[in-house]
C-alpha positions as CSV (number, residue, x, y, z in Angstrom):
1,M,15.4,-20.3,9.6
2,K,15.4,-22.0,6.2
3,V,12.1,-22.9,4.6
4,S,12.3,-25.8,2.1
5,V,8.7,-25.8,0.8
6,R,8.6,-25.1,-2.9
7,P,6.5,-22.1,-4.0
8,Q,2.9,-22.9,-4.9
9,K,1.1,-21.5,-7.9
10,V,-2.0,-19.6,-6.8
11,S,-4.3,-17.0,-8.2
12,F,-6.7,-14.3,-7.0
13,A,-9.4,-12.2,-8.7
14,S,-8.9,-8.5,-9.5
15,G,-11.4,-6.5,-11.5
16,G,-12.9,-9.7,-12.9
17,V,-9.5,-11.0,-14.0
18,E,-7.4,-13.8,-12.5
19,C,-4.0,-12.6,-11.4
20,A,-1.4,-15.4,-11.3
21,A,0.9,-15.6,-8.2
22,L,3.6,-17.7,-6.5
23,H,3.1,-18.3,-2.8
24,H,6.2,-19.2,-0.8
25,P,4.8,-20.5,2.5
26,G,6.4,-19.0,5.6
27,T,6.8,-19.9,9.3
28,N,6.7,-16.7,11.3
29,G,3.3,-15.2,10.2
30,G,4.9,-12.4,8.2
31,C,4.2,-12.0,4.5
32,V,5.9,-9.9,1.8
33,I,3.8,-9.2,-1.3
34,M,6.0,-8.6,-4.4
35,A,5.7,-7.3,-7.9
36,G,8.1,-6.0,-10.5
37,G,8.5,-2.9,-12.6
38,T,6.8,-2.2,-16.0
39,S,6.7,-5.5,-17.9
40,V,8.8,-7.5,-15.5
41,T,6.9,-10.7,-14.5
42,K,6.9,-12.3,-11.1
43,E,9.7,-14.8,-11.4
44,P,12.5,-12.5,-12.6
45,A,11.2,-9.7,-10.5
46,S,11.1,-11.5,-7.2
47,E,13.1,-14.7,-7.0
48,L,16.5,-13.2,-5.9
49,F,15.0,-11.4,-2.9
50,A,12.0,-13.8,-2.3
51,R,14.4,-16.6,-1.6
52,R,16.2,-14.7,1.1
53,F,13.0,-13.4,2.6
54,N,11.5,-16.9,2.7
55,E,14.7,-18.4,4.2
56,A,14.2,-15.9,7.1
57,G,10.8,-17.3,7.7
58,F,8.5,-14.8,5.9
59,A,5.9,-15.9,3.5
60,V,6.1,-14.4,0.0
61,L,3.3,-13.7,-2.5
62,A,4.8,-12.6,-5.9
63,F,2.2,-11.8,-8.5
64,D,1.8,-10.8,-12.1
65,Y,-0.3,-7.7,-12.9
66,R,-3.3,-8.3,-15.1
67,R,-2.4,-8.3,-18.8
68,F,1.2,-9.5,-18.0
69,G,2.9,-12.9,-17.5
70,E,0.6,-15.7,-16.5
71,S,-2.3,-13.4,-15.4
72,G,-5.4,-12.9,-17.5
73,G,-6.6,-9.8,-19.1
74,A,-6.6,-8.4,-22.6
75,P,-5.2,-6.7,-24.5
76,R,-1.8,-7.8,-23.4
77,Q,1.3,-5.8,-22.3
78,V,-0.7,-2.7,-21.5
79,V,0.3,-0.8,-18.3
80,D,-2.8,0.7,-16.7
81,I,-1.8,2.4,-13.5
82,G,-5.4,2.3,-12.0
83,E,-5.7,-1.4,-12.8
84,Q,-2.3,-2.2,-11.3
85,L,-3.2,-0.3,-8.1
86,A,-6.4,-2.4,-7.9
87,D,-4.3,-5.6,-8.4
88,W,-2.2,-4.6,-5.3
89,Q,-5.4,-4.1,-3.3
90,A,-6.6,-7.6,-4.4
91,A,-3.3,-9.1,-3.5
92,I,-3.4,-7.7,0.0
93,G,-6.8,-9.1,0.5
94,F,-5.8,-12.5,-0.8
95,A,-2.6,-12.6,1.3
96,A,-4.5,-11.8,4.5
97,G,-6.5,-15.0,4.0
98,L,-3.6,-17.4,3.5
99,P,-3.3,-19.9,6.4
100,D,0.4,-19.1,7.1
101,V,-0.1,-15.3,7.2
102,D,-1.0,-13.0,10.0
103,P,-3.2,-10.2,8.4
104,A,-1.5,-7.7,10.8
105,A,2.0,-8.7,9.5
106,I,1.8,-7.9,5.7
107,S,4.5,-5.9,4.0
108,L,4.7,-4.7,0.4
109,W,7.9,-4.8,-1.8
110,G,8.2,-3.2,-5.3
111,F,10.9,-1.8,-7.5
112,S,10.9,0.8,-10.2
113,L,7.2,1.4,-11.3
114,S,6.0,-1.0,-8.6
115,G,8.2,0.9,-6.1
116,G,6.0,3.9,-6.8
117,H,2.8,1.8,-6.6
118,V,3.6,0.5,-3.1
119,I,4.0,4.1,-1.8
120,R,0.6,5.0,-3.2
121,I,-1.1,1.8,-1.9
122,A,0.5,2.2,1.6
123,A,-1.1,5.7,1.9
124,D,-4.5,4.1,1.5
125,N,-3.9,1.0,3.7
126,P,-2.9,2.0,7.3
127,Q,-3.2,-1.6,8.4
128,L,0.0,-2.6,6.5
129,A,2.9,-3.5,8.8
130,S,5.6,-2.0,6.5
131,V,6.5,-1.2,2.9
132,I,9.8,-1.4,0.9
133,A,10.1,0.8,-2.2
134,Q,13.3,-0.2,-4.0
135,T,14.6,2.3,-6.6
136,P,11.1,3.6,-6.9
137,L,9.5,5.7,-9.7
138,A,8.5,8.2,-7.0
139,D,8.1,11.2,-9.3
140,G,7.6,10.7,-13.0
141,R,7.6,14.4,-13.7
142,A,11.2,14.6,-12.2
143,A,12.4,11.5,-14.0
144,A,10.9,12.2,-17.4
145,P,13.2,15.0,-18.6
146,N,16.3,12.8,-17.9
147,A,14.6,9.9,-19.8
148,L,13.9,12.3,-22.7
149,R,17.5,13.5,-22.8
150,S,18.7,9.9,-23.1
151,M,16.8,9.5,-26.4
152,T,17.9,10.7,-29.8
153,P,15.5,13.3,-31.4
154,L,14.4,10.8,-34.1
155,A,13.8,8.0,-31.6
156,L,11.8,10.4,-29.4
157,L,9.7,11.5,-32.4
158,R,9.0,8.0,-33.4
159,L,8.1,6.9,-29.9
160,T,5.8,9.8,-29.4
161,G,4.0,9.1,-32.7
162,L,3.6,5.4,-31.7
163,A,2.3,6.4,-28.2
164,V,-0.3,8.7,-29.6
165,A,-1.3,6.2,-32.3
166,D,-1.5,3.4,-29.6
167,A,-3.7,5.5,-27.3
168,L,-6.0,6.5,-30.1
169,G,-6.2,3.0,-31.4
170,A,-7.2,1.8,-27.9
171,L,-10.3,3.9,-28.1
172,V,-11.5,2.0,-31.2
173,G,-10.4,-1.4,-30.0
174,R,-7.2,-1.8,-32.0
175,K,-4.4,-4.1,-30.8
176,P,-1.7,-2.4,-28.8
177,L,1.4,-1.1,-30.6
178,L,4.3,-2.7,-28.6
179,V,7.8,-1.4,-28.1
180,P,10.7,-2.9,-26.2
181,A,10.6,-2.0,-22.5
182,A,14.3,-1.1,-22.6
183,G,16.7,-0.2,-25.4
184,V,20.0,1.4,-26.2
185,R,20.2,5.1,-27.0
186,G,18.7,5.6,-30.5
187,A,16.3,2.7,-30.2
188,V,12.6,3.2,-30.1
189,A,11.9,1.8,-26.7
190,S,10.0,2.8,-23.5
191,L,13.3,3.6,-21.7
192,T,16.8,4.2,-23.1
193,T,18.6,5.6,-20.1
194,P,22.2,4.4,-19.6
195,D,21.1,1.8,-17.1
196,A,18.0,0.6,-18.9
197,M,19.7,-2.3,-20.5
198,D,21.0,-3.7,-17.2
199,G,17.7,-5.4,-16.6
200,Q,18.4,-8.6,-18.5
201,R,21.6,-9.4,-16.7
202,A,20.2,-8.3,-13.3
203,L,16.9,-10.2,-13.5
204,D,17.5,-13.2,-15.8
205,P,21.2,-13.6,-16.4
206,D,20.9,-17.3,-17.2
207,H,17.9,-16.9,-19.5
208,R,15.7,-19.2,-17.4
209,H,12.6,-17.2,-18.2
210,P,12.2,-17.4,-22.0
211,D,8.4,-16.6,-21.7
212,W,9.2,-13.2,-20.1
213,E,8.0,-10.8,-22.8
214,Q,10.0,-7.6,-22.5
215,T,7.7,-5.3,-24.4
216,V,5.1,-2.8,-23.4
217,A,2.3,-0.9,-25.1
218,A,3.7,2.4,-26.4
219,R,1.0,4.5,-24.7
220,I,3.0,4.2,-21.4
221,A,5.1,7.1,-22.7
222,L,2.1,9.3,-22.2
223,Q,1.4,8.2,-18.7
224,V,4.6,7.9,-16.7
225,G,5.5,11.6,-16.7
226,R,2.2,12.3,-14.9
227,Y,2.6,9.6,-12.3
228,R,3.8,11.1,-9.0
229,P,3.1,8.6,-6.2
230,G,5.9,10.0,-3.9
231,R,3.6,12.9,-3.2
232,Q,1.5,10.5,-1.1
233,A,4.4,9.5,1.1
234,A,3.3,12.0,3.8
235,Q,0.1,9.9,4.2
236,V,2.0,6.6,4.7
237,R,1.6,5.7,8.4
238,C,3.4,2.4,8.5
239,P,7.2,2.2,8.3
240,L,8.5,2.9,4.8
241,L,11.9,1.9,3.6
242,V,13.1,3.6,0.5
243,V,16.2,2.1,-1.2
244,V,17.8,4.4,-3.8
245,C,20.9,4.1,-5.9
246,D,23.2,7.1,-6.4
247,Q,23.8,6.6,-10.1
248,D,20.3,5.7,-11.0
249,S,19.5,7.4,-14.3
250,S,16.1,5.7,-14.9
251,V,14.1,7.0,-11.9
252,L,16.7,9.2,-10.2
253,P,17.6,8.9,-6.5
254,E,16.3,12.4,-5.4
255,P,12.6,11.7,-5.6
256,G,13.0,8.6,-3.5
257,V,15.0,10.5,-1.0
258,R,12.2,13.1,-0.8
259,A,9.6,10.4,-0.3
260,A,11.5,8.9,2.6
261,A,11.8,12.3,4.2
262,L,8.1,13.0,3.8
263,A,6.9,9.7,5.3
264,P,6.3,10.0,9.1
265,A,8.1,6.6,9.6
266,G,10.3,6.8,6.6
267,E,13.8,5.2,6.4
268,L,16.3,5.7,3.7
269,V,19.1,3.4,2.4
270,R,21.5,4.8,-0.2
271,L,23.5,2.4,-2.3
272,P,26.2,2.9,-4.9
273,G,25.4,1.9,-8.4
274,R,22.7,2.2,-11.1
275,H,19.0,1.3,-11.3
276,Y,19.5,-2.4,-11.0
277,A,22.4,-2.4,-8.6
278,P,20.3,-4.0,-5.8
279,F,20.1,-7.1,-8.0
280,L,23.8,-6.9,-9.0
281,E,26.8,-5.5,-7.2
282,S,24.9,-4.0,-4.3
283,H,22.6,-7.0,-3.7
284,E,24.0,-8.1,-0.4
285,Q,23.8,-4.6,1.0
286,A,20.2,-4.2,-0.3
287,V,18.9,-7.6,0.9
288,E,20.5,-7.3,4.4
289,A,19.0,-3.8,4.8
290,E,15.6,-5.0,3.8
291,L,15.7,-8.1,6.0
292,S,16.7,-6.0,8.9
293,F,13.8,-3.7,8.2
294,L,11.3,-6.6,7.9
295,R,12.5,-8.2,11.2
296,R,12.0,-4.9,13.0
297,H,8.6,-4.0,11.6
298,L,6.7,-7.2,10.9
299,P,5.0,-8.1,14.2
């Protein structure tokens, strides 16, 4: 069933900040809440999958975390995991009040860092109908050594110095020290794994989102290795679909596989390709698997 209504700009409050979102009205009562990884804003993060979900009748609510995109919050480009988890909670509450949404038929969808967030959030929200974690950062401790090996020693030293300076500067109110979210090996960037640079051609190949700022505060380098949301998968009571890619060098497939096995109602889809393959050569496989999952688990 195709839905022709254009998405509407909406917003909701989270922690005293307005989070910007796009609401694609649906027809069957189901709703998929979506957000992207690290600094990826709502349009490039969601539109490829949101269109297909919406054509199937599901409402979609795609949002920007505070401090990113069109959302409020300062300083900008700062990933705060606690804040982002709170933004998910606020998005769930907002979606439940939308006129086209059945509060008992809400699903979450996230990839990369957000793929880890949705596992964590699902563990605390048994009322959710289902959750999709696509190429999730399920275990930062497992992924970090591979990410470090992808950096040259000099780049790692410079990034570490920037991260420490950024974290210390935040304590006295200094502006964030920003680095590219992705870079080639040897660059001083948040991630320089072999597939890190696939993001641009996967998410914005036609350069339709010039306002998408692909930077992040350097302090993220001190956080991600400690973030292990996959450990909460055993507490996820709703159906959980984990989509992993076998050649993913950014988050690695094995932690996602373990999370799916831990979840009481976990399902696993393995795809060929690298971190962004679900947006590229494996897109049809990914979207069909996710649509099948949503049709089975959204009441």
